[in-house]
KOLGUVEX-682169 format. One record per residue (C-alpha): x, y, z. Coordinates in steps of 0.02 Angstrom, whole numbers, padded with zeros to 5 digits, always signed. Example, Ala and Ser with C-alpha at 12.3 -4.5 7.8 and 13.67 -1.06 7.14 Angstrom:
// KOLGUVEX-682169
+00615-00225+00390/+00684-00053+00357/
***
This chain:
// KOLGUVEX-682169
-00996+00142+00035/-01060+00251+00182/-01075+00191+00356/-00959+00038+00342/-00831+00018+00476/-00645+00014+00436/-00580-00156+00431/-00404-00242+00378/-00475-00416+00319/-00625-00456+00209/-00674-00640+00210/-00788-00689+00068/-00884-00847+00075/-00941-00913-00100/-01097-01008-00118/-01269-01015-00192/-01422-00959-00101/-01574-01076-00083/-01473-01237-00088/-01460-01357+00046/-01351-01300+00192/-01247-01464+00179/-01228-01448-00007/-01046-01436-00078/-01101-01274-00160/-01145-01188+00000/-00990-01233+00095/-00917-01047+00083/-01084-00990+00169/-01052-01123+00302/-00875-01057+00337/-00936-00883+00350/-01070-00922+00466/-00961-01019+00580/-00832-00876+00576/-00970-00755+00627/-01028-00872+00767/-00849-00899+00843/-00800-00719+00818/-00974-00649+00882/-00990-00547+00726/-01158-00501+00653/-01298-00487+00619/-01281-00499+00432/-01359-00355+00342/-01411-00341+00162/-01312-00219+00063/-01380-00176-00103/-01214-00099-00181/-01118-00263-00141/-01259-00390-00188/-01251-00487-00035/-01253-00485+00156/-01114-00407+00255/-01059-00416+00443/-00921-00326+00523/-00825-00300+00678/-00713-00145+00684/-00635-00201+00848/-00568-00358+00770/-00534-00280+00595/-00641-00410+00507/-00782-00400+00386/-00877-00557+00324/-00969-00555+00154/-01095-00684+00083/-01116-00635-00098/-01302-00626-00154/-01276-00685-00337/-01262-00866-00400/-01084-00926-00438/-01115-01094-00519/-01233-01062-00657/
***
């Protein structure tokens, strides 16, 4: 993928879009959001090729991914 920073770790938070943020089906997104906040990574940007939103910090070697497809259907 073009224009993506080099990272050592990819953290993927699984969840379903559109559900209540407190739903057990959204806990992966909650973890990713908390990590992004604590590590000051962001903003998340939609990436068509990966079907989700992506944020990275090459200084820390970390990328965070929130998939854009439903996982529990």
